C-alpha positions in Angstrom: 0.0 -0.1 0.5 1.3 3.4 -0.7 0.3 6.8 0.7 0.3 9.9 -0.5 3.1 12.6 0.5 2.2 14.4 3.7 3.1 16.4 6.8 2.0 15.7 10.4 1.8 18.1 12.9 0.8 17.0 16.5 0.6 19.6 19.6 -0.2 18.7 23.0 -1.1 21.4 25.6 -1.5 20.2 29.2 -2.0 22.5 32.3 1.0 22.4 34.3 2.9 20.2 31.9 5.3 22.1 29.1 4.0 22.0 25.7 4.7 18.8 23.4 4.8 19.6 19.5 5.7 17.0 17.0 5.7 17.0 13.5 6.6 14.4 10.8 7.6 15.1 7.5 6.4 12.0 5.3 6.9 14.3 1.7 9.8 14.6 -1.3 8.5 18.6 -0.8 11.4 19.6 1.4 13.7 22.2 1.5 16.2 22.3 4.0 18.8 25.2 5.0 21.1 26.7 6.9 23.0 30.0 7.5 24.4 32.8 10.3 21.7 35.3 11.2 23.4 39.1 11.0 23.8 38.7 15.0 26.2 35.7 14.5 23.3 33.1 15.4 23.6 30.0 13.1 20.7 28.2 12.0 18.9 25.1 10.8 15.7 25.2 8.7 13.2 22.6 7.4 10.5 23.1 5.7 7.4 22.0 3.9 4.5 23.5 2.2 2.6 22.8 5.5 5.3 23.3 8.5 8.6 25.1 9.0 11.0 24.2 11.7 14.1 26.1 12.8 16.9 25.1 15.4 19.3 27.4 16.8 21.4 28.3 19.6 20.3 27.8 23.4 17.9 30.9 24.2 18.6 32.6 20.8 22.4 33.5 22.4 25.8 33.2 21.9 27.0 29.5 20.6 27.6 27.3 23.8 29.5 24.0 24.2 25.9 22.0 24.6 24.9 23.9 21.1 28.0 22.6 19.3 26.9 19.0 20.8 23.2 18.8 19.6 24.9 20.3 16.0 27.1 17.2 16.1 24.3 15.2 16.7 21.9 16.8 13.9 24.9 15.9 11.5 25.7 12.6 12.8 21.9 11.4 12.6 21.6 13.3 8.7 24.7 11.3 7.9 23.2 7.8 8.7 20.0 8.9 7.5 21.6 9.6 3.8 23.6 6.3 4.3 20.6 4.5 4.7 18.5 6.2 2.0 21.3 5.7 -0.5 21.8 1.7 0.5 17.9 1.3 0.1 17.5 3.2 -2.8 19.7 1.0 -4.5 18.5 -2.0 -3.0 15.2 -1.4 -4.5 16.8 0.0 -8.2 18.7 -3.5 -7.8 15.4 -5.4 -7.0 13.5 -3.9 -9.9 15.9 -3.8 -11.9 16.3 -7.9 -11.3 12.3 -8.2 -11.8 12.5 -6.4 -15.3 14.8 -8.7 -16.6 13.2 -11.7 -14.7 10.3 -11.1 -16.4 12.1 -11.0 -19.8 11.1 -7.1 -20.5 14.6 -6.0 -19.8 17.9 -6.5 -22.2 19.2 -9.5 -21.6 22.5 -9.3 -20.1 
């Protein structure tokens, strides 16, 4: 079963508890960017037509050691995501190619 692309946003506000926000992007309609504001504050932005997420330094202030560690975690997670996407894409391409050749519709090797 295939699903249409979507962005899922959930927010929960309970008295006496911190607000909770969850955003899930399941769409190829993403734009990702990073820059440094004139103030010297770095930021990372992930956007779709439905939602916009921006990550920046603690309290929008100077870059701290904790900010550097969080940026490193984001980088490492993105690298793992890229590696998984590339691996799965290659596997799917190989499987698709094998199916076409097995059905006799493809070019003989």
